[in-house]
C-alpha positions as CSV (number, residue, x, y, z in Angstrom):
1,M,0.0,0.0,0.0
2,G,1.1,3.5,-0.7
3,R,1.3,6.0,2.2
4,M,-1.5,8.5,2.5
5,H,-0.2,12.0,3.0
6,P,-2.3,14.0,5.5
7,V,-4.8,16.3,3.9
8,T,-3.8,19.9,5.0
9,S,-5.9,22.0,2.7
10,E,-8.7,21.9,0.1
11,Y,-6.0,22.2,-2.7
12,D,-4.1,19.4,-1.1
13,Y,-7.2,17.2,-1.1
14,L,-8.1,17.9,-4.8
15,S,-4.6,17.5,-6.1
16,Q,-4.1,14.2,-4.3
17,M,-7.6,12.9,-5.2
18,V,-7.3,13.4,-9.0
19,P,-4.4,10.9,-9.5
20,H,-5.9,8.6,-6.9
21,H,-9.1,8.5,-8.9
22,E,-7.2,8.0,-12.1
23,D,-5.4,5.0,-10.6
24,A,-8.8,3.4,-9.7
25,I,-10.1,4.1,-13.3
26,T,-7.1,2.4,-14.9
27,A,-7.7,-0.7,-12.7
28,A,-11.4,-0.8,-13.2
29,R,-11.1,-0.8,-17.0
30,Q,-9.5,-4.3,-16.6
31,L,-12.8,-5.7,-15.2
32,Q,-14.3,-5.5,-18.7
33,R,-12.6,-8.9,-19.0
34,S,-14.1,-10.4,-15.9
35,N,-16.3,-13.5,-16.2
36,R,-18.7,-12.2,-13.5
37,P,-21.3,-9.7,-14.6
38,E,-21.3,-8.2,-11.0
39,M,-17.6,-7.3,-11.5
40,R,-18.1,-5.9,-15.0
41,Q,-20.8,-3.7,-13.6
42,L,-18.7,-2.6,-10.6
43,G,-15.9,-1.7,-12.9
44,Q,-18.2,0.3,-15.2
45,S,-19.7,2.1,-12.2
46,I,-16.2,3.1,-10.9
47,I,-15.1,4.3,-14.4
48,T,-18.3,6.4,-15.0
49,T,-18.4,7.9,-11.5
50,Q,-14.8,8.7,-11.0
51,T,-14.2,9.9,-14.5
52,A,-16.9,12.5,-13.9
53,E,-15.4,13.3,-10.5
54,V,-11.9,13.8,-12.0
55,G,-13.4,16.3,-14.5
56,K,-15.1,18.2,-11.7
57,M,-11.9,18.3,-9.5
58,K,-9.7,19.4,-12.4
59,G,-12.2,22.2,-13.1
60,W,-12.1,23.4,-9.6
61,L,-8.3,23.3,-9.5
62,E,-8.3,25.4,-12.8
63,Q,-10.8,27.8,-11.4
64,W,-9.5,28.3,-7.9
65,Y,-5.8,27.1,-7.8
66,R,-4.5,28.0,-11.2
67,Q,-1.2,29.4,-9.6
68,S,-0.6,26.0,-7.8
69,P,1.1,23.0,-9.3
70,A,-1.0,20.7,-11.3
71,P,-1.7,17.3,-9.8
72,S,1.2,14.9,-10.6
73,P,0.7,11.1,-11.1
74,S,0.9,9.4,-7.7
75,A,2.7,6.2,-7.0
76,T,0.1,3.6,-7.9
77,T,-1.4,1.5,-5.2
78,M,-3.1,-0.8,-7.6
79,P,-1.2,-3.7,-9.3
80,D,-1.0,-4.2,-13.0
81,L,-4.0,-6.4,-13.7
82,S,-3.5,-6.8,-17.4
83,G,-2.0,-10.2,-17.2
84,L,-4.7,-11.6,-14.9
85,S,-8.0,-13.3,-15.7
86,G,-10.8,-15.3,-14.2
87,D,-10.9,-15.7,-10.4
88,Q,-7.4,-14.3,-10.1
89,L,-8.4,-11.0,-11.7
90,D,-11.5,-10.6,-9.6
91,K,-9.8,-11.5,-6.3
92,T,-6.7,-9.4,-6.9
93,F,-8.9,-6.4,-7.9
94,L,-11.1,-6.7,-4.8
95,Q,-8.2,-7.2,-2.4
96,H,-6.5,-4.0,-3.6
97,M,-9.5,-1.8,-4.4
98,I,-10.9,-2.1,-0.9
99,P,-7.8,-0.4,0.8
100,H,-7.6,2.0,-2.2
101,H,-11.2,3.1,-1.6
102,M,-10.4,3.4,2.1
103,M,-7.7,5.9,1.4
104,A,-10.1,8.1,-0.5
105,I,-12.7,7.7,2.4
106,M,-10.1,8.7,5.0
107,M,-8.9,11.7,2.9
108,S,-12.4,12.9,2.4
109,Q,-13.2,12.5,6.2
110,Q,-10.0,14.3,7.1
111,L,-11.0,17.3,4.9
112,L,-14.5,17.4,6.6
113,M,-13.3,16.8,10.2
114,H,-10.7,19.4,10.0
115,G,-12.9,22.0,8.3
116,E,-10.4,22.5,5.5
117,A,-12.9,22.7,2.6
118,Q,-13.0,26.4,1.4
119,H,-16.0,25.9,-0.9
120,A,-19.3,24.3,-0.1
121,E,-19.2,22.3,-3.3
122,V,-15.9,20.6,-2.2
123,A,-17.4,19.7,1.1
124,D,-20.5,18.2,-0.5
125,F,-18.2,16.4,-3.0
126,A,-16.0,14.9,-0.2
127,R,-19.2,13.6,1.6
128,K,-20.4,12.0,-1.6
129,V,-17.0,10.3,-2.3
130,R,-16.8,9.1,1.3
131,D,-20.4,7.7,1.2
132,D,-20.4,6.3,-2.3
133,Q,-17.0,4.6,-1.9
134,W,-18.0,3.2,1.6
135,A,-21.0,1.6,-0.1
136,E,-18.7,0.1,-2.7
137,V,-16.4,-1.2,0.0
138,R,-19.2,-3.1,1.6
139,T,-20.2,-4.6,-1.7
140,M,-16.6,-5.6,-2.5
141,R,-16.2,-7.2,1.0
142,Q,-19.4,-9.2,0.3
143,Y,-18.0,-10.4,-2.9
144,L,-14.7,-11.5,-1.3
145,A,-16.6,-13.5,1.3
146,Q,-19.1,-14.9,-1.1
147,W,-16.8,-16.0,-3.9
148,F,-13.5,-16.6,-2.2
149,G,-14.4,-17.3,1.4
150,Q,-12.4,-14.4,2.6
151,Q,-13.8,-13.2,5.9
152,N,-10.9,-11.2,7.2
153,M,-10.6,-8.2,5.0
154,P,-7.2,-6.8,4.0
155,C,-6.1,-3.5,5.3
156,I,-9.3,-1.9,6.5
157,P,-8.3,1.0,8.7
158,Q,-10.5,2.7,11.3
159,V,-12.2,5.9,10.0
160,P,-12.4,8.4,12.8
161,G,-15.7,10.1,13.4
162,M,-17.8,7.7,11.2
163,P,-20.3,5.5,12.9
164,G,-20.3,2.0,11.6
165,M,-16.9,2.2,10.0
166,T,-14.9,0.6,12.8
167,P,-13.3,-2.6,11.5
168,G,-14.1,-5.9,13.1
169,P,-11.6,-8.4,14.4
170,G,-8.9,-9.5,12.0
171,M,-8.9,-6.2,10.2
172,P,-5.8,-4.3,11.3
173,G,-5.1,-0.7,10.5
174,M,-3.3,0.3,7.3
175,P,0.4,1.2,7.7
176,G,0.8,5.0,7.5
177,M,-2.9,5.6,8.0
178,T,-3.2,4.9,11.7
179,P,-5.8,7.4,13.2
180,G,-4.9,9.5,16.2
181,P,-5.6,8.5,19.8
182,H,-8.9,10.3,20.0
183,S,-10.3,8.8,16.8
184,E,-12.4,6.0,18.2
185,T,-16.0,6.3,17.4
186,P,-18.1,6.4,20.6
187,G,-20.0,3.2,21.1
188,Q,-18.0,1.3,18.6
189,P,-15.7,-1.6,19.5
190,T,-12.0,-1.0,19.1
191,P,-10.0,-3.8,17.3
192,T,-7.4,-5.3,19.6
193,E,-5.7,-7.7,17.2
194,P,-2.1,-6.8,16.4
195,S,-1.4,-6.1,12.8
196,P,0.6,-8.7,10.7
197,T,3.5,-6.2,10.7
198,G,3.6,-6.0,14.4
199,T,2.7,-2.3,14.5
């Protein structure tokens, strides 16, 4: 997994989210070769939604942050799926897209929790990214369990301030994305299992 840089401003959020979305779109295009209609539909949904969102974010960067550097391609967190097919394609996509989505969810939540959105449109956008991608994470986790018997999801971090987003047992936090000491959601259980890396 790539490291998530803390979101420190609206510009920072938009300039990080553009290449992050583009990374997801590239991977989702490979699902057109999946044997499962559910996966082809998931891939098309990601392509359609995130392509429109990239256009919106680039427009805002041009409108409000023309003097700032343009977004540069980020280190990809998705593997090259072009050589995979069948179950291997579907399983690898799901295992990597879940933590990829979680990074976008956490970046969006950081922006909102820290009050760094300068425009109401961006705050609304961040809420939509957070909620839409969390719905897709739940769907992808169901697919992993249903088709591959994978109950312990890979790299699901805790999302501070979001009820119902605390991971269950066997889902350690993501390296580089550990929330702060006051991030536990009230009334939610806190995972106690150590992570595989011992952190």
